[in-house]
N, C-alpha and C positions, 0 to 999 in steps of 0.2 A: 410479452403481451401475446395477445390471439394470431397476429399475423407471424409472429416469430415461431409461436408455436406449429402454426400450420406449415410455414416454409422448410422447417426441421423434419415433420412429418414427411411431406411430401418429397423432399430431397431423399429420404429414408427410403421410400417406397421406391422410387426410380431406381436408386440403386441396388435395392434388392431385386426389384424385376431384372433389370441389367446383369446380374451375375448369375449363371447357371453353375451348377456346382459340378465339379470335377471327381469321380469315385476312382481314385488309382488302385488297381487290384493288389500293388505290392502293399498297399497301407492295410490289408485285409489279410495278409500272411502269404500272398503268392510270392515264390522264390524266383521262379523263371530260369533255371539251371537246367531243364529238359530232363531230370531224372526225377525229382519230387514233382509228386502228383499235386497241382495246384487247384483241382475241382473245386474242392470246399471252399478255399477262398472266394474264387469266383462266384460260387453259390451266395456266400455272404455280400460279396461288392453288389449283385445282382438284386437281390433284395431289397437294399438301400435305394439302388438308381430306381426300381420300379417303384419304390413307395413317393420319392421324391416328384414336387408338383413343377417343376420348372425348368423343363428340359435339360435335363441331366446327361451328363458324359462318364461312361464307363470306360477308363483309359487303362489302354496294355502298353507299357512303355517301351520304347525301343532297346535294342542290344539285351533283349530277354529272349528265353524259349520257354513258353510255359506247356507243360505236359498236362494234358485234360482227358481225365474218363470221361464217359459218354455222362452229358450234361444237358438238364431242362432247363431253359430260359422260358418261363412262364408269365404271361399275363393274365387279364388286362392290368395297366400301369395307369398312375395317376397322371402323369405328364402326357400331354398329345403330342410330344416328340420326345423319343430316347435315342441318345447317342451311342454309339461303341466303336471307338477310336481303335484300330490295332495298327499299332507302329511296331510292338514286338511281334515274335512269331508264335504260332501255336503247332504243336505235334500231338499227334494220339499216340496212344500205348501201341508198340511194337509186338507185344505178345498178345496171340488170341484170348488168352486166358483171362487177361485183364479187361476184357470187353465184357462188361455186365451192366446191367440196369439201362439197357438201350430203350430210351423212349421213342416207339413208333420206328424202330429199326433205325435209328438216326444216331449219328456222334454229337452234334452241336443242334439240339434241337428248339426251334423258339415258336411258341405258339401263343396264341391271343394278345398279341401285340401291334397295336396301331401306331402310326409313326416312327418306325422303327428306322432306323439310320446306321449301316454300318459301312466304315470307311476307313482306309490306311492302306499303307505299302507291306504290311507285315504278310506273312508267307503262313498258309493252313495247309498243315501236310498229315493227310490221312492214313498214310503209312499201311497204304492198299496193299504193298507187295506181298504182306503175310497171308492176305485172303485171296489173291487171285488164283492160286491153284486149287481152289476148294472147289469141287464141282457143286452146279447150282446156282442160280441168279442169289437166293435168298437162304443158304445153305446154313445152317446151324451146327456149332460146335459143342459139344459137353456141357450142355446149359447155358452157355454164353448166348450174346447178341447174334442174330442174321447179318448176314453181309450190311454194313451199315451206309446210308447215305450221310457224306460228309456234313453239308448245312442242309437243315431241312426247315422250311418256313410253312406254318399253318394256321390259317386265319390271323393273316399280317397284313392289313390293308395299310396303304400308303408305306410300302417297303422301299428304301432305296440302298444300293450296294454299289459302291464304287472304289475302285484302285485295289481292290485285291487281288492276291495272288494265292489259289488254290492248286495243290499238286495233290497226284496219287490217292484219290478216295479209292475205297475199295468197291463202290458201287456208285452211283449219280454223285456227283460233285455239288450241286446245289439242286434242291427239288423245292416246287411252290407248289401249294395246294389251298385252296378256299381263300384267295387272295384278291383286293382289288386295288389299283392304283400302283402297279411295281415297275421301279424304274432301277435300272440295271447297267451301269456304263464302266468302260476303261478298267475292266477286270480280265486278269489272264486265268486260263485253266490249262494244268498240262497233265497228262498222264501217258505212259506208253502204248503206241500203236497197238501192241497185242494186248492189252490189259481188258479183261472181259468186263461188259455192262458199264464202263465208266463214264455213263453220258455226261456231257458237261454242265446243261441246265436242262432241266425237266418241269415241263408246265403241265397241271393237270387239276382235275376237280374243280371246276367252275371259278377259275383263275381268269380275270380279266383286265383290260385296260393296261396292258404290259407294255413297256418300252424297254429294248434290249439293244444296246449301241457301243460301236467303238470299243470292240472285244476281240480278244484273242483266244482262241479255243483249239485244242489240240490232247485228242483223248482215242481210247480205244472202242466207243462207240459214237452215238449221235452226239455232233456237237450242241445242237437244241433240239428237243423234242416236244412236240405241241401234241398233248393229250386231250381226251374226252371234257369237256365243259369249258374248255376254252373260246375266248371270244374278244376280239379287238386287242389284237397281238401285232405289235410295230418292230420289225427286228431289221437294223441296218448298221454297216459298217464293221460287219461280222469277218474275220480273218479264221477260217476252218479248216483244219487239216494239219496231221491225221486225223482219220476219224470216219465215222458213216455219214457224215453231211448233214442236213437240215433237215428235217421230218416230221411231218404231219402224221402221228399214230406211233404205235400201231392202235388200231380203234376196232372196237366190236369184238374182242374176243371173249369169249363163254357166252355167246350171244347175247350180248350186252348193248342197251339202247345209246347211243352217243351223240354227241353235238359239237360241231367245230366250225366256228365261221369269223370272218372278217380276218385274217389273217395276212399281212404284208410284210414280205423279205426281200429287202431292196439294198443294193450297194453293197454285196457281199462278195468275199473273196474264197474259191475252195481249191486246195491244193492238194492232190494226192489222195484224194478220199475214195471210199469206196463207193459211195453215192455223192450225187449233188444236192438236187432239191427233189426229194421224194414223199409220195403219200402213200402210207400201206395199210391196208382194212384186211381183218380177217374175215373170212366167208361165214354166214350165217349170224353178223352182227348187222345191227339196226340202227337207223338214224341218219345223219349225214354230216359230212364236210363240204363247206361250200364258202363262197365269194374269197378265194386264195390266189394271192397276187404274187408272182415272183419275178422279179424285175431288175434289170442291170445286175446279173449276177456273171463273175469272173471265174472260168475254169480252166484249172492247169490240171493235165494229167488224172483227170476225175473218171473212174470204171464206167459208173451209171451216171451220167449226166444227168438226165429228166427221165424221173419213173413212175409212174402211177402202179402200184401192185395191190390189188385186189383180192390176191389170192395168197397173202402173207401167212405163214403159218411159223415163224421163228426158226428157220433153217429147216424144217422139215420137209419132206417131200411127196408128193403125191396126195395133198391133203383132201383133194375132192371139191366138188362144187355144191354147194348148200342153195335150200329156196331163198335164203334171204341174204341180202349185204349192206353195206353201209351206202348210203346214194354222195356220189363225189360229183360235183357240178360247179360251173361257173368258177373255173380255174383259168388264170391267165400266166402265159408265161411270154415275157416281153426282154428283147435286148439282154439274151444270154449267150455267151460267146466263150470259146476257148479250145482246150483238147481232151482228148479221151485216148488209153489205149485198146479201146474196143471198136468193134464195128459197128454195134447198136448203141447210137447216141441218145434216141429218144425211146422210149418202151411205156406204152399204154397199155396195161394188161389187165383189161377192165373186167367186171363180174358178167358172165353170160347168162343172169337170169335179167328180170325187168327193172334193177337197178343199174343201168348200165353207166358210164360215165357221160355226162352230158355238158352242153355247152363250154368247151374246152376251147383255148385261144391260144395260138401262138403267132408272134411277129417278132421280126428281127431276130432270127436264131442263126449263129452261125458257129456250128461244133464240128470241128475236123479230127480225125484219126490219127495218132502218132507212127499208126501202122504202114512200112512202107508200100507205096502204090496201091492203096485201099482208100474207099470212101465210106464215109459212114452213112449208115442207114435209120430209118423210123417204122418202128413196128407196131401195130396197133390190133387190139382185139375188143370190139364192141365200145369203140371211143367214137362219142359225137362232138363235132366242132369244125373249127375253121383255122387256115394256116395262110400265112402272108408272108413271101421273104425268107425262107427259113433253109438251113443248109444243116442237116440233110433235107430234102423235102418230104414234105410228110402229105403222102398219097392216100393214104390207108385210112383218114377221117370219114367217118359215116357223117351224114346231113343230120 
């Protein structure tokens, strides 16, 4: 009868809605022996995942090691949520000659995918050691790729990354551009302290509404780098070090106009890093970096604990004073404590032109030096603001 037909149809509809498809890469021919290139199998699996309409999952099973050449995961996809479950491990090619076809100088490149969720406990190994001795940040070898970023996300709104273990990228481990609504949690990123340009997480180009939390980052460059176009970024519970600390910038290279605002870095630990919390801008840049808050930061043996450097020029010297500079303002440092092997614990090296640092606030700072019988100092150049209860005393601020 009609009632029975309706019940059968309704039950079938509910069951269908409740069963999200799982696409296992081994069903598409992936071997997972660490020797066979599984890129083609991953590409075929991705086509089906992206075509599916109902919260599909691309599964990388455990106890496998998938060798992947540079690969593109292209959107848009039909489902509002796409899952990639990384239970097995992924490795990049060890021979530079095998690095061909990199999209946007990346190894694993995701673009135009909304609602992408990547989680799991698998290791993602960028095999960066083969690249680190090559001079230049983006050096190219015999027609192969430039030094690639391990995981690059471009136009990926509502992105979630959790539980991942990234090691030894040749350059940045994670780069995110033009994306809104990003959540990164409980990830581990590791590379040797002397590995060049191996930033942990790099945010830039209109990336907004980002949460990065409860993660461990140990690299040869910035643990987290926040670059032009970023706003509404919240970073909390990060263990950083070794590396170059947590940085805003560098900003304004090649006379560019930049904007960074509403950045909160809280409840983080930095150990053995070159820098603690840093803002770095190039001379002759334009725009602003403002409303930046560093709070409850624990430092252990950090060489440059608190630094604003408006004369940054990527390691070069005597770069000179230019007519313009990025305006740095409304920066708060609160409840920052720990140790440094240096005498200068706070260094505000602001621009000499009309765009000095303004509205700087220092509250409850206690940074001591591990140097015997020495005390820490603060240094300022054209820095305007106020300080309350700080060690070292900050008497060099302008009003």
